[in-house]
Backbone bond lengths (Angstrom), bond angles and torsions (degrees), N, CA, C in turn:
res aa  C-N    CA-C-N  psi(-1)  N-CA   C-N-CA  omega(-1)  CA-C   N-CA-C  phi
1 M - - - 1.451 - - 1.517 109.77 -
2 S 1.301 114.93 148.38 1.463 118.69 179.14 1.529 109.75 -75.45
3 E 1.312 115.33 157.19 1.468 121.19 179.63 1.526 111.16 -60.12
4 D 1.313 116.79 -40.88 1.475 120.95 -179.40 1.524 110.83 -62.15
5 R 1.302 115.73 -42.73 1.471 120.59 -179.73 1.530 110.73 -65.57
6 I 1.306 116.88 -40.28 1.469 121.69 178.52 1.522 110.04 -64.07
7 K 1.314 117.60 -42.19 1.471 121.38 179.04 1.525 111.00 -63.01
8 K 1.327 117.15 -42.44 1.471 120.48 178.02 1.522 110.94 -63.27
9 F 1.323 116.08 -41.48 1.460 120.11 178.55 1.529 110.49 -61.48
10 E 1.311 116.96 -46.78 1.470 121.00 -178.79 1.534 111.25 -63.00
11 A 1.322 116.87 -37.70 1.470 120.20 178.27 1.532 110.20 -64.50
12 R 1.324 117.11 -45.11 1.472 120.46 178.34 1.523 110.33 -64.21
13 R 1.298 115.80 -39.88 1.467 121.02 -179.58 1.528 110.61 -61.34
14 Q 1.313 116.76 -41.63 1.465 121.12 178.57 1.527 111.03 -63.35
15 Q 1.320 116.75 -41.44 1.471 120.76 178.17 1.520 109.98 -60.54
16 L 1.301 116.73 -45.06 1.463 121.25 -176.57 1.525 111.93 -67.13
17 R 1.301 117.04 -32.83 1.468 120.56 179.59 1.523 112.28 -61.93
18 T 1.312 116.89 -30.90 1.468 120.14 -176.99 1.532 112.58 -84.05
19 M 1.314 117.17 -6.71 1.464 120.18 -176.91 1.525 111.64 -87.93
20 S 1.333 114.32 146.38 1.471 119.87 175.18 1.531 109.00 -77.69
21 D 1.317 116.38 170.13 1.461 120.22 178.12 1.534 110.93 -58.84
22 E 1.317 116.22 -41.13 1.466 120.12 -179.73 1.535 110.80 -65.37
23 Q 1.320 117.48 -40.49 1.460 120.99 177.67 1.528 110.92 -66.06
24 L 1.325 116.78 -39.24 1.460 120.58 177.69 1.527 110.56 -63.87
25 K 1.316 116.24 -41.88 1.464 120.49 179.27 1.533 110.02 -63.16
26 T 1.315 117.00 -44.22 1.470 121.34 178.28 1.519 110.42 -61.30
27 R 1.326 116.83 -45.06 1.475 121.24 179.11 1.526 111.24 -62.86
28 F 1.325 116.67 -40.36 1.461 121.61 178.27 1.530 110.04 -57.98
29 W 1.333 117.38 -49.22 1.457 120.47 -177.63 1.526 111.99 -68.83
30 E 1.319 117.81 -32.18 1.471 120.37 174.71 1.528 110.06 -61.69
31 L 1.322 116.25 -45.77 1.465 120.64 179.74 1.527 111.48 -66.44
32 C 1.327 116.96 -39.30 1.474 120.15 176.74 1.518 110.98 -60.53
33 N 1.323 116.18 -45.40 1.471 119.93 179.50 1.520 111.52 -62.21
34 Q 1.334 117.14 -38.36 1.465 120.41 177.44 1.523 110.87 -63.16
35 M 1.317 117.23 -37.14 1.463 120.85 -178.81 1.529 111.75 -71.77
36 V 1.318 116.87 -38.28 1.459 121.46 -173.91 1.532 112.01 -82.68
37 E 1.310 117.35 -26.14 1.465 121.81 -176.27 1.538 114.16 -51.48
38 P 1.329 119.74 -46.74 1.469 118.94 179.01 1.531 112.71 -64.02
39 M 1.328 117.33 -33.14 1.463 119.81 178.85 1.526 110.88 -68.95
40 I 1.309 116.74 -40.06 1.461 120.54 178.26 1.521 109.69 -65.07
41 D 1.312 116.22 -43.72 1.465 120.78 178.35 1.530 110.66 -60.75
42 Y 1.311 116.83 -42.71 1.462 121.70 178.77 1.527 110.50 -61.58
43 G 1.329 115.77 -44.75 1.459 120.70 179.63 1.515 112.66 -62.26
44 K 1.312 116.59 -38.12 1.469 120.43 179.48 1.529 111.47 -67.71
45 K 1.310 116.04 -37.41 1.464 120.43 -176.23 1.521 113.68 -81.67
46 Y 1.318 117.59 -32.11 1.453 119.90 -168.12 1.531 114.98 -118.94
47 T 1.321 117.30 23.65 1.460 118.47 176.25 1.525 109.50 -84.25
48 S 1.308 115.51 169.97 1.463 120.14 177.45 1.523 108.36 -144.07
49 Q 1.312 115.86 166.90 1.455 119.43 178.01 1.524 110.36 -61.81
50 S 1.304 116.76 -37.53 1.458 121.00 179.46 1.530 111.56 -62.17
51 I 1.305 116.72 -45.05 1.469 120.99 178.64 1.522 109.92 -62.95
52 E 1.318 116.65 -44.17 1.465 120.31 -177.94 1.531 111.92 -66.65
53 R 1.319 117.83 -36.76 1.472 120.25 174.79 1.525 110.06 -62.62
54 S 1.314 115.98 -41.12 1.455 121.22 179.04 1.532 111.01 -60.65
55 V 1.317 116.67 -41.46 1.468 121.19 177.95 1.524 109.78 -60.68
56 L 1.335 116.08 -47.04 1.467 119.81 -178.74 1.527 111.56 -63.37
57 L 1.318 117.35 -38.23 1.459 120.29 177.50 1.530 110.66 -60.50
58 R 1.308 116.38 -40.60 1.459 120.61 179.84 1.520 111.99 -72.04
59 M 1.311 116.48 -18.13 1.468 121.01 175.09 1.526 111.32 -84.25
60 G 1.336 116.98 -4.28 1.453 120.57 177.48 1.513 114.83 96.96
61 I 1.317 116.99 13.52 1.465 121.36 178.74 1.523 107.47 -93.78
62 D 1.330 116.35 133.46 1.465 119.79 -175.18 1.528 111.68 -66.42
63 S 1.315 115.75 163.14 1.458 123.44 -173.39 1.528 113.13 -60.96
64 V 1.332 117.19 -45.80 1.465 120.78 -178.14 1.529 110.41 -64.00
65 T 1.329 116.38 -45.02 1.466 120.55 178.88 1.521 110.41 -64.20
66 S 1.329 116.72 -42.37 1.474 121.02 -179.84 1.525 111.15 -58.50
67 Q 1.321 116.10 -42.58 1.472 120.76 179.37 1.528 110.28 -57.92
68 G 1.329 116.71 -48.10 1.460 120.92 -178.94 1.510 112.84 -66.75
69 V 1.317 116.12 -41.38 1.463 120.78 -179.40 1.522 110.48 -62.14
70 V 1.314 116.80 -48.15 1.468 120.53 -178.57 1.524 110.63 -63.91
71 S 1.317 117.27 -40.25 1.466 120.16 177.54 1.525 110.75 -61.49
72 R 1.318 116.71 -44.44 1.466 121.10 -179.53 1.528 110.95 -65.53
73 I 1.319 116.78 -44.23 1.464 120.64 179.73 1.527 110.15 -63.12
74 N 1.321 117.07 -38.66 1.465 121.15 177.43 1.531 110.63 -65.57
75 E 1.327 116.93 -41.06 1.474 121.19 179.87 1.527 112.12 -58.14
76 V 1.319 116.58 -39.03 1.465 119.95 -177.11 1.527 112.81 -90.32
77 G 1.344 116.83 3.26 1.463 120.77 174.47 1.519 114.97 79.57
78 M 1.323 117.36 25.18 1.467 120.32 -179.32 1.523 113.58 -106.78
79 L 1.317 118.22 8.02 1.462 120.20 -176.15 1.526 111.65 -58.34
80 G 1.317 117.65 -35.64 1.460 121.87 179.37 1.516 113.77 -64.41
81 K 1.317 116.97 -18.33 1.464 120.35 177.29 1.521 111.22 -81.27
82 G 1.330 116.36 -14.63 1.456 121.58 -179.38 1.517 110.37 92.71
83 A 1.311 115.91 125.29 1.462 120.49 -177.84 1.530 111.23 -61.29
84 G 1.310 117.20 -41.41 1.461 120.18 178.44 1.509 112.07 -61.59
85 H 1.327 116.19 -40.45 1.461 121.54 178.44 1.527 110.38 -64.28
86 V 1.328 116.44 -43.74 1.465 121.30 -179.93 1.528 110.03 -62.38
87 V 1.318 116.79 -46.75 1.469 120.81 179.97 1.532 110.00 -62.84
88 L 1.315 116.95 -43.66 1.462 120.93 179.26 1.529 110.82 -60.88
89 K 1.321 117.35 -46.83 1.466 121.19 -179.93 1.524 111.14 -60.65
90 L 1.326 116.85 -42.87 1.461 120.09 179.11 1.525 110.51 -65.59
91 S 1.318 117.40 -40.27 1.469 119.60 179.27 1.528 110.74 -63.53
92 Q 1.313 117.05 -37.85 1.467 120.88 177.51 1.526 110.77 -68.42
93 K 1.319 116.37 -41.52 1.466 120.80 -179.96 1.526 111.25 -63.57
94 L 1.328 116.55 -43.00 1.460 121.24 -176.68 1.531 113.15 -89.77
95 K 1.357 115.63 -7.78 1.464 121.80 -177.38 1.536 111.28 57.59
96 V 1.331 114.73 49.14 1.468 122.39 176.33 1.528 107.65 -129.82
97 D 1.342 116.46 167.36 1.464 118.31 178.11 1.536 110.02 -75.28
98 I 1.331 115.96 169.09 1.471 119.41 -173.34 1.527 112.75 -66.23
99 R 1.319 117.54 -32.66 1.471 119.12 178.69 1.521 111.14 -65.77
100 E 1.324 115.84 -40.31 1.467 120.39 177.67 1.529 110.43 -66.51
101 A 1.326 116.92 -40.09 1.469 120.54 178.08 1.520 110.35 -61.96
102 A 1.332 116.62 -43.02 1.471 120.75 178.37 1.524 110.27 -62.66
103 K 1.307 116.54 -41.81 1.466 121.61 178.73 1.528 110.55 -60.88
104 R 1.319 116.61 -41.49 1.471 120.55 -179.82 1.529 111.89 -67.60
105 I 1.324 116.52 -34.74 1.473 119.07 176.50 1.523 109.61 -61.11
106 N 1.326 116.29 -41.91 1.464 120.70 179.55 1.523 112.55 -68.33
107 E 1.313 117.08 -37.31 1.461 121.07 -173.17 1.526 114.31 -87.84
108 D 1.322 117.09 -31.14 1.466 120.92 -174.24 1.525 110.27 -117.97
109 K 1.329 116.15 111.11 1.471 120.71 -178.35 1.527 112.45 -62.96
110 N 1.324 117.51 -20.50 1.470 121.29 -178.75 1.522 113.15 -96.94
111 A 1.320 118.29 3.48 1.465 121.71 -175.81 1.529 112.83 -59.95
112 L 1.314 116.82 -30.07 1.476 120.08 -175.99 1.528 113.45 -92.81
113 N 1.311 116.58 -4.73 1.478 120.10 -179.70 1.524 110.81 -61.39
114 G 1.310 116.11 129.17 1.459 121.55 176.43 1.513 114.97 70.56
115 L 1.315 118.16 16.00 1.471 120.52 -177.92 1.520 111.84 -70.51
116 F 1.327 117.10 -38.92 1.469 120.66 179.95 1.501 110.80 -116.29
């Protein structure tokens, strides 16, 4: 390792030594969020209906239901949030399983109102 890199490491190490467990935990989650943020942004910008249907299929939702759910989520402008995420949030809100939540999205045009 270069001398400069070693010095930077030692400086960071000294900072961390003075932190409490709670401060270290907070710092850890701050760094995790910084790392994940670009991936979330990428997912929001570059998803497609096909990708979102695939996610729902892997969650155990049948093909016909997945098609309708993704179409509905796209209509209301939530595709960037991820169809699986939307279905999961609705299932938690309604306290039902994910298949039932997907079914409700297809059957009730107002099911997604106020979800986020």
